[in-house]
N, C-alpha and C positions, 0 to 999 in steps of 0.2 A: 879380914875375916868375910865367909861370903855368906851373903845374905840370904837366907832361905825364901824370901821373894824371886828372886828369882828365878831358882831351883823351881817351885813352883809353881809361876806364873809360867813361865818355859816349858815346862810339863804337860800344862794344859794346854797353852797353845798348840803342841805339838800333836793332842791325840783327845782333848777332854769333846765330849760331842755336843756341850752346851752350848744355846745359837748362840752366845757372845763370842767364845771361843772360833766357835765355827763360822762365822761371819768375819772377826776378825784375819784367821786364814785366806779367806776369799781375797778381803780388800787389800791384804798386803801382796799377796799373790800379782792382784792387777797393779800393785806398786812394782811389780817386777823382782818380788823379793820371794825366795824359798824359805815356804815356815817351818820347815822340818829342821835348817840352818838357821834360823832368827831368834836370839836369843831376849827375853821379853827383864827389860831395867825395872823396868816399874808400869804401874796400870793402874790410878787412882780415881774414884768419884771426885768431882771436881764442884758437882753443879747438880742440878736435877735435869738436864738434859743430855750430861757428856762427861765422859772420864777422860784423863789427861792420860798419856802412855810416853815411851821410851823404850827404844829396843836397837837393839844390833844385829846388823842384815849377816848372814855366811860370808860376804865381802869383805866385814868389818867396818862399813858407815854405819854412823850412830844417828836414828833419825826421832823425833818428835814430834807429836800430834796430838791429836784431839779427835775419841772416837762419839759422835753426839746419835743418841738412837730414844724412843721415850720410855725411859725404863719403866713409866705404870704401867704399860701395854704385856699381857701376859710373851709374847713373841715379838714386842718392839726390837731387839737386840738383831734381829733377821735382817731387819731392814736398814742396820747402824751404816751411818758414813764417816769416812774421814773430813778433816781439819786440818786446817795448822800443820801440814803435812812440812818437816823443815829438817833441811840435813844438819846437822850440828856437830859433823864429823868433827871439824877443824876448830870446836870454841865447848865441848862439851866438857873440857876440864877443869873449865868455871862455870858452872852448874851448880842448880843445889844437888845433883845425881852425881855427881863426878867420883866420891867416895865408891858409891855401888857400881857404878858404871866401870872403873877398873877395875871391882871385884868379878865382875860380870865377864868382861873381858878375860881375865885372869882361867876363871875358869871355864869359858868356850875352848881357851888355846888346849887345856887341860884334858878334853874331852876331844878331841879334834886327834888328839896325840894314839 
């Protein structure tokens, strides 16, 4: 069963004009990724200053990261930056998002058809 979060967040990543999604696209490009082919597995607030995320690149690599920014400032997301950028391609199957990641891969492959 596909998680609506994957579909919704991936759509936001690709098309939203909100500061958070615009900045995340910029940051992904800086990491060498194409946001148009990236799937968002999850992005969840984990503290007053950051959100933790997981994505699948167009090439099928899985990355985990933290997105830090001033969530209280009106345009704080415009200066967001990545920390803890980690390639978990070889180990995502044992993580807490393993089921959602597997579903995201299946959804990604159906979209490529």
